[in-house]
N, CA, C and O atoms as a DFTB+ gen file, in Angstrom:
468 C
 N C O
     1  1       0.810      -1.146      -0.074
     2  2       0.017      -0.043      -0.022
     3  2       0.925       1.235       0.018
     4  3       2.017       1.244       0.587
     5  1       0.376       2.333      -0.643
     6  2       1.074       3.479      -0.712
     7  2       1.002       4.345       0.521
     8  3      -0.091       4.619       1.016
     9  1       2.197       4.806       1.059
    10  2       2.135       5.700       2.264
    11  2       1.725       7.070       1.876
    12  3       2.006       7.573       0.788
    13  1       1.031       7.665       2.838
    14  2       0.515       9.051       2.572
    15  2       1.682       9.963       3.033
    16  3       2.527       9.557       3.830
    17  1       1.697      11.202       2.508
    18  2       2.733      12.081       2.902
    19  2       2.586      12.516       4.386
    20  3       1.459      12.571       4.877
    21  1       3.581      12.797       5.045
    22  2       3.577      13.102       6.426
    23  2       3.250      14.630       6.637
    24  3       3.865      15.468       5.978
    25  1       2.320      14.986       7.517
    26  2       2.034      16.304       7.802
    27  2       1.863      16.310       9.429
    28  3       0.965      15.723      10.032
    29  1       2.744      16.972       9.928
    30  2       2.820      16.897      11.470
    31  2       1.509      17.352      12.204
    32  3       1.165      16.859      13.279
    33  1       0.794      18.338      11.540
    34  2      -0.445      18.804      12.190
    35  2      -1.590      17.775      11.898
    36  3      -2.643      17.822      12.534
    37  1      -1.368      16.879      10.955
    38  2      -2.455      15.989      10.608
    39  2      -2.653      14.957      11.717
    40  3      -3.686      14.288      11.724
    41  1      -1.701      14.791      12.672
    42  2      -1.812      13.884      13.729
    43  2      -2.407      14.567      14.994
    44  3      -2.475      13.910      16.033
    45  1      -2.814      15.777      14.957
    46  2      -3.420      16.489      16.032
    47  2      -4.948      16.659      15.757
    48  3      -5.344      16.971      14.634
    49  1      -5.785      16.452      16.785
    50  2      -7.222      16.610      16.484
    51  2      -7.502      18.083      16.175
    52  3      -6.899      19.005      16.722
    53  1      -8.416      18.225      15.304
    54  2      -8.921      19.605      14.933
    55  2      -9.834      20.130      15.966
    56  3      -9.835      21.327      16.255
    57  1     -10.583      19.301      16.511
    58  2     -11.522      19.675      17.661
    59  2     -11.420      18.669      18.737
    60  3     -10.904      17.571      18.532
    61  1     -11.921      19.038      19.927
    62  2     -12.068      17.969      20.968
    63  2     -13.160      17.042      20.631
    64  3     -14.093      17.411      19.918
    65  1     -13.081      15.821      21.128
    66  2     -14.242      14.803      20.960
    67  2     -15.430      15.478      21.590
    68  3     -15.411      15.867      22.758
    69  1     -16.496      15.611      20.762
    70  2     -17.717      16.179      21.406
    71  2     -18.601      15.134      22.179
    72  3     -18.462      13.930      21.964
    73  1     -19.477      15.601      23.048
    74  2     -20.405      14.719      23.674
    75  2     -21.176      13.958      22.623
    76  3     -21.376      14.410      21.496
    77  1     -21.582      12.831      23.027
    78  2     -22.393      11.970      22.077
    79  2     -23.833      12.235      22.140
    80  3     -24.606      11.361      22.532
    81  1     -24.280      13.527      21.734
    82  2     -25.547      13.977      21.675
    83  2     -25.705      14.429      20.243
    84  3     -24.734      14.821      19.595
    85  1     -27.003      14.370      19.718
    86  2     -27.182      14.915      18.355
    87  2     -26.750      16.415      18.159
    88  3     -26.201      16.790      17.123
    89  1     -27.023      17.233      19.189
    90  2     -26.623      18.700      18.984
    91  2     -25.097      18.853      18.895
    92  3     -24.589      19.578      18.039
    93  1     -24.308      18.101      19.867
    94  2     -22.948      18.209      19.863
    95  2     -22.280      17.610      18.604
    96  3     -21.337      18.162      18.038
    97  1     -22.825      16.455      18.207
    98  2     -22.349      15.868      16.937
    99  2     -22.639      16.722      15.746
   100  3     -21.812      16.758      14.834
   101  1     -23.761      17.424      15.677
   102  2     -24.102      18.328      14.610
   103  2     -23.074      19.499      14.523
   104  3     -22.602      19.869      13.449
   105  1     -22.774      20.035      15.680
   106  2     -21.684      21.106      15.597
   107  2     -20.415      20.524      15.178
   108  3     -19.726      21.223      14.436
   109  1     -19.976      19.375      15.512
   110  2     -18.808      18.725      15.137
   111  2     -18.773      18.498      13.481
   112  3     -17.836      18.839      12.758
   113  1     -19.860      17.920      13.094
   114  2     -19.911      17.698      11.655
   115  2     -19.930      18.926      10.878
   116  3     -19.329      19.001       9.806
   117  1     -20.627      19.943      11.396
   118  2     -20.611      21.243      10.661
   119  2     -19.180      21.790      10.501
   120  3     -18.776      22.314       9.464
   121  1     -18.441      21.620      11.628
   122  2     -17.048      22.195      11.681
   123  2     -16.097      21.352      10.837
   124  3     -15.281      21.919      10.110
   125  1     -16.168      19.982      10.905
   126  2     -15.186      19.145      10.240
   127  2     -15.543      18.888       8.739
   128  3     -14.707      19.004       7.843
   129  1     -16.803      18.543       8.536
   130  2     -17.189      18.126       7.152
   131  2     -18.613      18.770       6.717
   132  3     -19.587      18.026       6.607
   133  1     -18.712      20.026       6.494
   134  2     -19.947      20.605       6.184
   135  2     -20.654      19.927       5.014
   136  3     -21.882      19.942       4.937
   137  1     -19.903      19.348       4.129
   138  2     -20.501      18.634       3.003
   139  2     -21.358      17.413       3.392
   140  3     -22.084      16.854       2.570
   141  1     -21.249      17.031       4.641
   142  2     -21.965      15.738       5.149
   143  2     -23.159      16.180       6.036
   144  3     -23.787      15.298       6.620
   145  1     -23.495      17.392       6.172
   146  2     -24.543      17.876       6.901
   147  2     -25.892      17.379       6.480
   148  3     -26.733      17.035       7.310
   149  1     -26.093      17.345       5.192
   150  2     -27.327      16.872       4.595
   151  2     -27.551      15.437       5.027
   152  3     -28.670      15.097       5.413
   153  1     -26.510      14.548       4.981
   154  2     -26.623      13.151       5.428
   155  2     -26.879      13.012       6.917
   156  3     -27.645      12.164       7.373
   157  1     -26.202      13.883       7.652
   158  2     -26.419      13.906       9.078
   159  2     -27.862      14.168       9.450
   160  3     -28.469      13.407      10.203
   161  1     -28.420      15.272       8.908
   162  2     -29.747      15.607       9.113
   163  2     -30.750      14.514       8.754
   164  3     -31.651      14.131       9.501
   165  1     -30.497      14.058       7.536
   166  2     -31.354      12.865       7.033
   167  2     -31.322      11.722       7.933
   168  3     -32.375      11.186       8.276
   169  1     -30.089      11.275       8.377
   170  2     -29.956      10.268       9.349
   171  2     -30.621      10.504      10.700
   172  3     -31.195       9.571      11.263
   173  1     -30.564      11.720      11.239
   174  2     -31.196      12.003      12.451
   175  2     -32.716      11.951      12.309
   176  3     -33.388      11.418      13.192
   177  1     -33.277      12.487      11.225
   178  2     -34.667      12.517      11.007
   179  2     -35.137      10.989      10.949
   180  3     -36.115      10.595      11.584
   181  1     -34.412      10.220      10.190
   182  2     -34.736       8.899      10.023
   183  2     -34.706       8.121      11.404
   184  3     -35.632       7.392      11.760
   185  1     -33.602       8.334      12.122
   186  2     -33.475       7.720      13.440
   187  2     -34.680       8.057      14.383
   188  3     -35.268       7.182      15.019
   189  1     -35.015       9.421      14.431
   190  2     -36.052       9.857      15.205
   191  2     -37.365       9.265      14.887
   192  3     -38.153       8.865      15.744
   193  1     -37.568       9.227      13.577
   194  2     -38.836       8.667      13.032
   195  2     -38.973       7.128      13.445
   196  3     -40.020       6.683      13.916
   197  1     -37.932       6.422      13.250
   198  2     -37.818       5.006      13.618
   199  2     -38.023       4.729      15.047
   200  3     -38.675       3.764      15.446
   201  1     -37.420       5.644      15.857
   202  2     -37.505       5.454      17.357
   203  2     -38.920       5.675      17.728
   204  3     -39.457       4.957      18.571
   205  1     -39.587       6.700      17.095
   206  2     -41.036       6.851      17.531
   207  2     -41.963       5.725      17.059
   208  3     -42.856       5.285      17.782
   209  1     -41.714       5.262      15.789
   210  2     -42.598       4.140      15.311
   211  2     -42.260       2.944      16.074
   212  3     -43.210       2.215      16.358
   213  1     -41.084       2.591      16.468
   214  2     -40.696       1.364      17.102
   215  2     -40.881       1.534      18.624
   216  3     -40.770       0.568      19.378
   217  1     -41.156       2.743      19.052
   218  2     -41.074       2.973      20.576
   219  2     -39.891       2.403      21.186
   220  3     -40.015       1.707      22.194
   221  1     -38.607       2.659      20.608
   222  2     -37.365       2.126      21.033
   223  2     -36.292       3.205      20.871
   224  3     -36.354       3.985      19.921
   225  1     -35.450       3.260      21.646
   226  2     -34.225       4.216      21.477
   227  2     -33.190       3.552      20.647
   228  3     -32.183       4.217      20.407
   229  1     -33.271       2.342      20.166
   230  2     -32.251       1.608      19.436
   231  2     -31.819       2.439      18.177
   232  3     -30.622       2.588      17.935
   233  1     -32.803       2.987      17.363
   234  2     -32.340       3.766      16.263
   235  2     -31.570       4.982      16.550
   236  3     -30.724       5.362      15.741
   237  1     -31.803       5.646      17.677
   238  2     -31.075       6.836      18.065
   239  2     -29.667       6.459      18.605
   240  3     -28.691       7.193      18.452
   241  1     -29.631       5.285      19.237
   242  2     -28.390       4.758      19.689
   243  2     -27.446       4.437      18.520
   244  3     -26.253       4.741      18.522
   245  1     -28.084       3.791      17.510
   246  2     -27.286       3.432      16.253
   247  2     -26.873       4.800      15.568
   248  3     -25.750       4.897      15.074
   249  1     -27.727       5.813      15.534
   250  2     -27.303       7.116      14.928
   251  2     -26.136       7.703      15.681
   252  3     -25.162       8.087      15.035
   253  1     -26.155       7.807      17.038
   254  2     -25.158       8.285      17.844
   255  2     -23.795       7.555      17.517
   256  3     -22.754       8.148      17.236
   257  1     -23.947       6.190      17.594
   258  2     -22.712       5.392      17.346
   259  2     -22.125       5.698      16.027
   260  3     -20.929       5.983      15.963
   261  1     -22.890       5.663      14.926
   262  2     -22.428       5.933      13.592
   263  2     -21.766       7.307      13.471
   264  3     -20.670       7.384      12.915
   265  1     -22.361       8.381      13.956
   266  2     -21.843       9.653      13.737
   267  2     -20.798       9.986      14.778
   268  3     -19.960      10.848      14.514
   269  1     -20.789       9.310      16.041
   270  2     -19.801       9.484      16.869
   271  2     -18.406       8.961      16.379
   272  3     -17.350       9.559      16.584
   273  1     -18.529       7.780      15.711
   274  2     -17.372       7.225      15.121
   275  2     -16.876       8.096      13.942
   276  3     -15.681       8.344      13.784
   277  1     -17.807       8.526      13.161
   278  2     -17.451       9.416      12.014
   279  2     -16.656      10.607      12.496
   280  3     -15.605      10.937      11.947
   281  1     -17.174      11.252      13.538
   282  2     -16.628      12.473      14.067
   283  2     -15.117      12.148      14.658
   284  3     -14.131      12.858      14.462
   285  1     -15.146      10.962      15.399
   286  2     -13.815      10.578      16.065
   287  2     -12.787      10.377      14.894
   288  3     -11.614      10.692      15.091
   289  1     -13.149       9.905      13.782
   290  2     -12.212       9.631      12.673
   291  2     -11.909      10.918      12.021
   292  3     -10.729      11.175      11.783
   293  1     -12.876      11.796      11.689
   294  2     -12.735      13.033      10.816
   295  2     -12.010      14.063      11.741
   296  3     -11.455      14.995      11.159
   297  1     -11.942      14.021      13.066
   298  2     -11.276      15.076      13.797
   299  2      -9.753      14.930      13.597
   300  3      -9.058      15.887      13.939
   301  1      -9.188      13.885      13.104
   302  2      -7.748      13.675      12.909
   303  2      -7.613      13.600      11.347
   304  3      -7.995      12.591      10.752
   305  1      -7.078      14.649      10.697
   306  2      -6.888      14.752       9.183
   307  2      -6.177      13.476       8.722
   308  3      -6.611      12.842       7.760
   309  1      -5.045      13.079       9.429
   310  2      -4.271      11.956       8.979
   311  2      -5.133      10.641       9.013
   312  3      -5.068       9.823       8.095
   313  1      -5.855      10.491       9.993
   314  2      -6.800       9.182      10.113
   315  2      -7.784       9.184       9.006
   316  3      -7.976       8.164       8.342
   317  1      -8.446      10.347       8.772
   318  2      -9.503      10.464       7.816
   319  2      -8.891      10.301       6.429
   320  3      -9.548       9.680       5.593
   321  1      -7.763      10.771       6.118
   322  2      -7.172      10.639       4.842
   323  2      -6.740       9.131       4.706
   324  3      -6.912       8.559       3.629
   325  1      -6.215       8.518       5.717
   326  2      -5.838       7.113       5.609
   327  2      -7.038       6.249       5.357
   328  3      -6.979       5.314       4.559
   329  1      -8.116       6.545       6.018
   330  2      -9.308       5.793       5.861
   331  2      -9.769       5.936       4.383
   332  3     -10.073       4.934       3.736
   333  1      -9.818       7.175       3.858
   334  2     -10.237       7.262       2.404
   335  2      -9.357       6.585       1.495
   336  3      -9.840       6.025       0.512
   337  1      -7.979       6.570       1.733
   338  2      -7.129       5.831       0.924
   339  2      -7.366       4.313       0.946
   340  3      -7.324       3.634      -0.080
   341  1      -7.626       3.799       2.206
   342  2      -7.835       2.323       2.307
   343  2      -9.167       2.022       1.606
   344  3      -9.248       0.994       0.934
   345  1     -10.169       2.815       1.714
   346  2     -11.444       2.515       1.078
   347  2     -11.262       2.559      -0.434
   348  3     -11.892       1.790      -1.160
   349  1     -10.414       3.444      -0.904
   350  2     -10.149       3.486      -2.384
   351  2      -9.469       2.120      -2.774
   352  3      -9.869       1.463      -3.735
   353  1      -8.444       1.738      -1.992
   354  2      -7.759       0.494      -2.277
   355  2      -8.763      -0.652      -2.400
   356  3      -8.683      -1.438      -3.343
   357  1      -9.718      -0.761      -1.450
   358  2     -10.632      -1.831      -1.457
   359  2     -11.523      -1.697      -2.708
   360  3     -11.708      -2.679      -3.427
   361  1     -12.071      -0.514      -2.977
   362  2     -12.985      -0.284      -4.053
   363  2     -12.331      -0.580      -5.458
   364  3     -12.958      -1.103      -6.379
   365  1     -11.108      -0.224      -5.528
   366  2     -10.343      -0.397      -6.800
   367  2     -10.216      -1.921      -7.178
   368  3     -10.229      -2.294      -8.351
   369  1     -10.100      -2.714      -6.183
   370  2      -9.886      -4.124      -6.509
   371  2      -8.623      -4.514      -7.132
   372  3      -8.431      -5.660      -7.537
   373  1      -7.798      -3.618      -7.211
   374  2      -6.363      -3.971      -7.867
   375  2      -5.525      -4.755      -6.924
   376  3      -4.717      -5.566      -7.378
   377  1      -5.655      -4.576      -5.642
   378  2      -4.762      -5.382      -4.683
   379  2      -5.659      -6.255      -3.892
   380  3      -6.883      -6.127      -3.881
   381  1      -4.966      -7.185      -3.204
   382  2      -5.703      -8.063      -2.231
   383  2      -6.137      -7.100      -1.177
   384  3      -5.302      -6.386      -0.623
   385  1      -7.487      -7.044      -0.856
   386  2      -7.979      -6.030       0.087
   387  2      -7.859      -6.408       1.577
   388  3      -8.262      -5.617       2.430
   389  1      -7.290      -7.650       1.928
   390  2      -7.373      -8.127       3.258
   391  2      -6.567      -7.208       4.183
   392  3      -7.028      -6.982       5.301
   393  1      -5.358      -6.637       3.797
   394  2      -4.572      -5.823       4.792
   395  2      -5.478      -4.499       4.868
   396  3      -5.700      -4.019       5.980
   397  1      -5.989      -3.917       3.759
   398  2      -6.793      -2.714       3.838
   399  2      -7.912      -2.908       4.715
   400  3      -8.173      -2.029       5.536
   401  1      -8.619      -3.970       4.643
   402  2      -9.862      -4.199       5.327
   403  2      -9.518      -4.248       6.842
   404  3     -10.216      -3.691       7.689
   405  1      -8.393      -4.955       7.119
   406  2      -7.929      -5.111       8.576
   407  2      -7.645      -3.712       9.152
   408  3      -7.967      -3.394      10.297
   409  1      -7.028      -2.907       8.294
   410  2      -6.627      -1.535       8.783
   411  2      -7.883      -0.625       8.977
   412  3      -7.942       0.183       9.904
   413  1      -8.879      -0.789       8.066
   414  2     -10.142      -0.033       8.192
   415  2     -10.827      -0.454       9.517
   416  3     -11.288       0.391      10.284
   417  1     -10.878      -1.716       9.750
   418  2     -11.461      -2.272      11.060
   419  2     -10.718      -1.608      12.267
   420  3     -11.398      -1.170      13.196
   421  1      -9.419      -1.519      12.296
   422  2      -8.683      -0.991      13.332
   423  2      -8.975       0.510      13.475
   424  3      -9.127       0.983      14.601
   425  1      -9.053       1.239      12.426
   426  2      -9.390       2.635      12.480
   427  2     -10.710       2.801      13.143
   428  3     -10.805       3.629      14.048
   429  1     -11.771       2.072      12.769
   430  2     -13.029       2.113      13.349
   431  2     -13.049       1.721      14.921
   432  3     -13.670       2.368      15.764
   433  1     -12.342       0.662      15.165
   434  2     -12.257       0.206      16.576
   435  2     -11.541       1.316      17.386
   436  3     -12.000       1.655      18.477
   437  1     -10.481       1.859      16.900
   438  2      -9.795       3.003      17.550
   439  2     -10.768       4.086      17.850
   440  3     -10.875       4.557      18.982
   441  1     -11.521       4.506      16.770
   442  2     -12.463       5.568      16.873
   443  2     -13.596       5.296      17.915
   444  3     -14.026       6.191      18.643
   445  1     -14.037       4.062      17.943
   446  2     -15.200       3.734      18.935
   447  2     -14.518       3.749      20.313
   448  3     -15.198       4.153      21.256
   449  1     -13.312       3.374      20.528
   450  2     -12.747       3.436      21.841
   451  2     -12.605       4.954      22.217
   452  3     -12.970       5.364      23.319
   453  1     -12.094       5.722      21.319
   454  2     -11.916       7.085      21.656
   455  2     -13.209       7.861      21.907
   456  3     -13.244       8.801      22.700
   457  1     -14.271       7.443      21.212
   458  2     -15.585       8.083      21.477
   459  2     -16.293       7.361      22.656
   460  3     -17.387       7.760      23.054
   461  1     -15.693       6.349      23.184
   462  2     -16.249       5.545      24.416
   463  2     -17.537       4.845      24.037
   464  3     -18.523       4.854      24.775
   465  1     -17.497       4.262      22.909
   466  2     -18.649       3.511      22.384
   467  2     -18.450       2.068      22.475
   468  3     -19.324       1.298      22.076
């Protein structure tokens, strides 16, 4: 796999890890990746609607988990760039994806731990 160029600031978080609430995650997504706000809002509406229909908090927990991991990854530019690169490797299908998939899993596991999920 190709190494990404080193950027000393890329290893520092752009923002502190926010609380795992829809409002705090919204502020973080707006700050880190404004282009993802439409997906964030759509997912929040879907989760809220599902929670009401099912009379269960499970859809909201899934929403918070998904977006909490997303924010934990995106707040580190180097980690976000590495994840994008690995996803491209898997999508391209030119290499054996096993190593890339293992590293993607590790990035997600590290982000879950960081977000305390």
